[in-house]
C-alpha positions as CSV (number, residue, x, y, z in Angstrom):
1,M,15.2,31.5,-35.1
2,T,13.6,29.4,-32.3
3,D,9.9,29.5,-32.0
4,V,8.0,29.6,-28.7
5,Y,6.9,25.9,-29.0
6,T,10.4,24.7,-29.4
7,Y,11.7,26.7,-26.4
8,T,8.8,25.7,-24.2
9,Y,9.3,22.0,-25.2
10,A,12.9,22.2,-24.5
11,A,12.4,23.8,-21.1
12,E,9.7,21.3,-20.1
13,K,11.9,18.4,-21.2
14,S,15.0,19.7,-19.3
15,H,12.9,20.1,-16.1
16,G,11.0,16.9,-16.4
17,I,7.7,18.7,-16.9
18,S,5.0,16.6,-18.5
19,K,1.7,17.9,-19.9
20,T,-0.1,14.8,-18.9
21,A,-2.6,14.9,-16.0
22,A,-1.0,14.2,-12.7
23,T,-2.2,11.4,-10.5
24,P,-2.7,11.8,-6.8
25,Q,0.5,10.0,-6.1
26,Q,2.5,12.4,-8.2
27,T,1.0,15.5,-6.6
28,R,1.3,14.1,-3.1
29,E,-2.1,15.2,-2.0
30,A,-2.7,14.9,1.7
31,P,-5.5,12.4,2.5
32,A,-8.8,14.1,3.4
33,P,-9.1,14.3,7.1
34,A,-11.8,12.1,8.7
35,A,-15.0,13.8,9.7
36,V,-15.1,14.5,13.4
37,G,-18.3,15.3,15.0
38,P,-18.8,18.1,17.6
39,K,-18.9,15.7,20.5
40,E,-15.6,13.9,19.5
41,R,-14.0,17.3,18.9
42,Y,-15.1,18.7,22.3
43,H,-13.7,15.6,24.1
44,G,-10.5,15.8,22.1
45,V,-10.0,19.4,23.0
46,A,-10.9,18.7,26.7
47,E,-8.4,15.9,26.8
48,A,-5.6,18.0,25.3
49,A,-6.4,20.9,27.6
50,Y,-6.2,18.6,30.6
51,F,-2.8,17.3,29.6
52,R,-1.6,20.9,29.1
53,A,-2.8,21.8,32.6
54,E,-1.3,18.7,34.1
55,H,2.1,19.5,32.4
56,R,1.8,22.9,34.1
57,G,1.1,21.4,37.5
58,F,-2.6,22.5,37.4
59,L,-1.7,26.1,38.3
60,P,-5.0,28.1,38.3
61,G,-5.6,31.1,35.9
62,Y,-4.6,29.4,32.6
63,E,-7.7,27.3,31.8
64,L,-8.9,29.5,28.9
65,Q,-5.4,29.5,27.4
66,D,-5.1,25.7,27.8
67,W,-8.4,25.3,26.0
68,L,-7.5,27.7,23.2
69,D,-4.1,26.1,22.7
70,A,-5.7,22.7,22.6
71,E,-8.2,23.8,20.0
72,A,-5.4,25.2,17.8
73,E,-3.3,22.0,18.3
74,L,-6.2,19.8,17.2
75,D,-7.3,22.1,14.3
76,K,-3.7,22.5,12.9
77,P,-3.7,19.4,10.8
78,L,-6.9,20.4,9.2
79,T,-5.6,23.7,8.0
80,Q,-2.1,22.7,6.8
81,V,-1.4,22.7,3.1
82,Y,1.2,20.2,1.9
C-alpha cells in the first residue's frame, strides 16, 4: 500500500515541484510600478487624450471619451497581474 507522503513526493518530483521557498526570479514577479504623483498622472492622461483626439482629427464631441480612454490606458499596467 502506498502512503500519502510517498504519493505526494512522487507527484512533486514528476512535476518538478519543490517545497523550498521561491525566489522572485522563480515566481517572475512584476517589478513594483514607480510612484506617480497626481500632477504627473494628470499630464500623462492629458497627453494621451490629446494624441487620441489628434488621431481622430480633433472631431468635437469625444473629449470625455478620449480622457477616459487615456486614463484606462495609463492605469492598465498598474492593475495587470502577471
